Steps between C-alpha positions, in 0.01 A plus 500: 500500500195714440351254246489236774373735770807442720675744726868417547585505870870413457745392229812295585763327287715241677862420411375184322303716257160407645265794503230536762213741459277521804164621377167604635201429283147629504352158431800272527474211293585230270153525346571858395842414354373196311209710377758738351669210320753365752539121510484331841783244514463365852298558813379659706686286753430535874818543707549372856509860631151566359608695194465387141713506186419471133699523178396672177661521158668833444642669192785324316419166670576632848339331799354748748434398858209663679520485878213565735629561848252442780486760771277526803152600390547448128735491205720751319610287211410379157142397565579138423 
């Protein structure tokens, strides 16, 4: 993930085959990913809990969900 300036905090694969990478990013952001050529498909969407989600186009027509989780005093998510 070095090209995107991400640090992987955890990597989990569920029994359904979904893969979750929890990342930390120096600058977070959809702007950075779209600047590198990613296509924003949807969002950012504000969630009732204060977080946000967005979807970008991934390789091989995959749909990647970016989740920004709100925590007290700030955010640790995607920079949506």
